[in-house]
GUBAMI-626800 format. One line per field, with one value per residue (C-alpha): residue in three letters; chain; x, y, z. Coordinates in steps of 0.1 Angstrom, whole numbers. Each point is the difference from the previous one (the first is absolute). Example, Ala and Ser with C-alpha at 12.3 -4.5 7.8 and 13.67 -1.06 7.14 Angstrom:
! GUBAMI-626800
res [ala_ser]
chain [A_A]
c1 [123_14]
c2 [-45_34]
c3 [78_-7]
***
This chain:
! GUBAMI-626800
res [met_thr_ser_glu_thr_val_glu_pro_val_leu_thr_gly_val_arg_asn_phe_arg_glu_val_ala_gly_leu_pro_thr_ala_asp_gly_arg_arg_val_arg_arg_gly_val_leu_tyr_arg_ser_gly_his_leu_ala_his_ala_thr_glu_glu_asp_ala_ala_phe_leu_ser_arg_leu_gly_leu_his_thr_val_phe_asp_phe_arg_asn_ser_ala_asp_gln_ala_leu_glu_gly_pro_asp_val_glu_leu_pro_gly_val_arg_asn_val_asn_ile_pro_leu_thr_asp_pro_ala_his_gly_ala_glu_phe_trp_thr_met_val_arg_glu_gly_gly_ile_ala_glu_leu_arg_ala_ala_leu_gly_asp_gly_gln_ala_glu_ala_arg_met_ile_asp_thr_tyr_arg_glu_ile_ile_thr_asp_arg_ala_ala_glu_his_gly_arg_val_leu_arg_ala_leu_ala_glu_asp_ser_val_pro_ala_leu_met_his_cys_ala_ala_gly_lys_asp_arg_ala_gly_leu_ser_val_ala_val_thr_leu_leu_ala_leu_asp_val_glu_arg_glu_ala_ile_glu_ala_asp_tyr_leu_glu_ser_asn_ala_pro_his_arg_arg_tyr_arg_ile_his_arg_ser_ser_ser_ala_pro_glu_gly_leu_ser_pro_glu_val_met_glu_leu_ile_ala_pro_leu_phe_asp_val_arg_pro_ala_tyr_leu_his_ala_ala_phe_asp_ala_ile_asp_asp_his_trp_gly_gly_thr_glu_gly_tyr_phe_ala_arg_gly_leu_gly_leu_thr_pro_glu_ile_arg_glu_arg_leu_arg_asp_arg_leu_leu_glu_ser]
chain [A_A_A_A_A_A_A_A_A_A_A_A_A_A_A_A_A_A_A_A_A_A_A_A_A_A_A_A_A_A_A_A_A_A_A_A_A_A_A_A_A_A_A_A_A_A_A_A_A_A_A_A_A_A_A_A_A_A_A_A_A_A_A_A_A_A_A_A_A_A_A_A_A_A_A_A_A_A_A_A_A_A_A_A_A_A_A_A_A_A_A_A_A_A_A_A_A_A_A_A_A_A_A_A_A_A_A_A_A_A_A_A_A_A_A_A_A_A_A_A_A_A_A_A_A_A_A_A_A_A_A_A_A_A_A_A_A_A_A_A_A_A_A_A_A_A_A_A_A_A_A_A_A_A_A_A_A_A_A_A_A_A_A_A_A_A_A_A_A_A_A_A_A_A_A_A_A_A_A_A_A_A_A_A_A_A_A_A_A_A_A_A_A_A_A_A_A_A_A_A_A_A_A_A_A_A_A_A_A_A_A_A_A_A_A_A_A_A_A_A_A_A_A_A_A_A_A_A_A_A_A_A_A_A_A_A_A_A_A_A_A_A_A_A_A_A_A_A_A_A_A_A_A_A_A_A_A_A_A_A_A_A_A_A]
c1 [-29_9_31_-22_-14_9_33_14_26_-17_22_-22_-25_11_-12_-21_-12_-28_-20_-8_3_-6_-20_-34_-13_-21_29_-6_26_-1_-3_27_-6_-25_17_32_17_27_12_-13_0_10_35_-8_21_-14_12_-16_-33_1_5_-29_-22_6_-15_-35_-8_-35_7_29_-7_21_0_21_-14_3_32_16_-11_13_34_3_-23_-30_1_8_-31_-5_-23_-34_8_-22_19_-18_15_-11_23_6_17_-8_24_2_8_37_10_24_13_10_16_21_9_12_17_6_34_12_-12_-35_-1_12_-27_-28_10_24_-9_-25_-21_3_-12_-28_-11_-2_-20_-25_-3_-9_-26_-15_-2_-19_-24_-5_0_-24_-24_29_11_-36_-2_31_-12_-35_17_21_-30_-19_22_34_24_27_10_31_1_27_8_34_24_-25_7_-24_-33_2_14_-30_-25_15_0_-37_-8_18_-17_-34_11_9_36_21_15_35_-2_-13_29_25_-13_0_36_13_-1_32_20_28_-12_-35_7_-11_28_4_5_15_4_35_3_-11_27_16_-18_-4_27_-2_-17_-25_-8_-3_-25_-22_2_-32_-19_12_0_-29_0_-21_-11_-16_-22_-8_-12_-24_-13_-3_-20_-25_-4_-2_-26_-21_7_17_1_-37_-12_25_-12_-37_-3_31_3_-37_7_-28_7_-10_26_27_-9_2_34_12_-13_19_33_4_7_-30]
c2 [90_31_21_28_-18_12_-16_18_-12_-4_-6_-19_-16_-29_-10_31_5_13_-25_18_-3_-37_-10_-16_-25_27_24_23_5_4_36_19_13_-25_-32_-5_-29_-4_-17_11_36_-5_13_29_30_36_5_-33_10_34_-16_-25_29_18_-29_9_-35_-8_-34_-21_-37_-19_-38_-8_-21_9_-19_20_32_-10_-8_30_26_19_20_37_21_21_30_-5_-35_-30_-31_-33_-32_-31_-29_-25_-26_-13_13_-35_-17_-5_19_-28_-3_36_-1_-29_21_28_-20_-36_-17_-14_-35_12_22_-29_-23_25_18_-22_-22_25_2_38_6_-26_19_32_-16_-14_34_17_-26_3_38_-3_-28_11_38_6_20_23_6_6_27_17_1_13_27_10_1_22_27_-12_13_11_-30_-16_-37_-15_-29_-6_-3_12_-31_-29_11_35_-16_-23_27_22_-30_-7_37_0_-32_17_28_-25_9_-24_-28_6_36_-11_-25_27_24_-28_-10_35_-8_-20_32_4_34_-12_-32_-6_4_-35_-1_-29_0_12_-33_-22_-25_7_34_9_-24_-9_-33_16_26_-27_-20_30_17_-16_16_35_-2_4_-27_-7_-33_17_23_-29_-21_28_2_-38_1_24_-24_-31_14_23_-11_32_37_7_-26_12_36_-8_-29_3_38_8_27_9_12_35_0_-11_27_26_-14_4_36_9_-17_0_28_11]
c3 [3_-21_6_12_31_35_11_30_24_34_30_23_-24_-22_-34_-7_-36_-20_-20_-32_-38_-1_-31_-1_-25_-17_-4_30_28_37_9_18_35_11_12_20_19_26_31_34_10_37_-5_-23_7_1_-36_-11_17_-17_-34_6_11_-32_-20_10_13_10_15_12_0_25_-6_31_29_36_5_-28_15_34_-15_-23_16_-13_-32_3_-1_-31_4_-16_-12_10_12_-6_15_-19_12_-27_22_35_27_15_-33_-3_31_11_-35_-3_35_-13_-31_22_27_-12_-5_-33_7_8_-31_-22_14_-5_-32_-20_-30_-14_32_3_-36_5_31_-19_-28_26_16_-32_-8_35_-2_-33_12_36_-3_-29_22_11_-36_-10_28_-13_-36_10_20_-29_-23_24_15_12_-26_-1_20_14_6_24_22_18_-29_-27_-21_8_15_-15_-32_-3_8_-27_-24_7_-5_-33_-11_7_-23_-28_2_-21_22_-13_13_33_4_-10_27_25_-7_6_37_-6_-8_26_11_6_19_36_25_14_38_19_37_11_19_-30_-9_-34_-2_-36_-14_-37_7_23_-27_-26_21_9_-34_-13_29_-9_-38_-24_-26_-30_14_30_-22_-24_30_8_-35_0_32_-17_-29_22_25_-22_-36_-9_8_-9_24_26_-1_-2_24_21_5_-6_-26_-24_-35_12_28_-24_-24_27_10_-36_-1_31_-7_-38_-24_-21]
***
């Protein structure tokens, strides 16, 4: 991103940032004022909502599932903004696992997350979102190409489901992969990170060992994004096959997408 992109301090919304200034292979850049990303908006303050309203958003894409929404609450309503919920994970998938993360004791956490299991789970999740949610990503990109900008994409923490959706969007714009990865990794900044919650009755609470065990679940790591890129190559033979056969995007749709999201 450029130093001129929007970078406010929002009180109740984590990981908000503008996605702008990133370079494409043909020398263009992502336009300012058209694409934003964040964590959920359920806890936005009045000041946060006022700031978001000033962005002139057309659509907020919420990639949370019903279990996320039940836990965190619905997004605040922004006047004149369309809210579109496109879940990128099944609410039943992993429900017991995340209960264990919030409430489990150290022995349980070691058994489930130790020896690289937590990172492996994240890698598998990224691959599954790419392979199993191609229709959903196609829907998002067609909406962006038609009329849905300026747009804000978010999930719970704004790092995985939103991070992948932003990455897919940037791939469709031919943004350089190094720039896509740099934007993705910004979610590791301390002021952006999801606030980890463990039950007040959970043994060992947020002790150093607990934090080390659960860290892979709340980090963004290059290996996760690379797994998504590898899944595109493995299943569709590369990005062109992914966009054409996986997402159903015609060359005309991709050109409209570039016209909307890239500088002239």
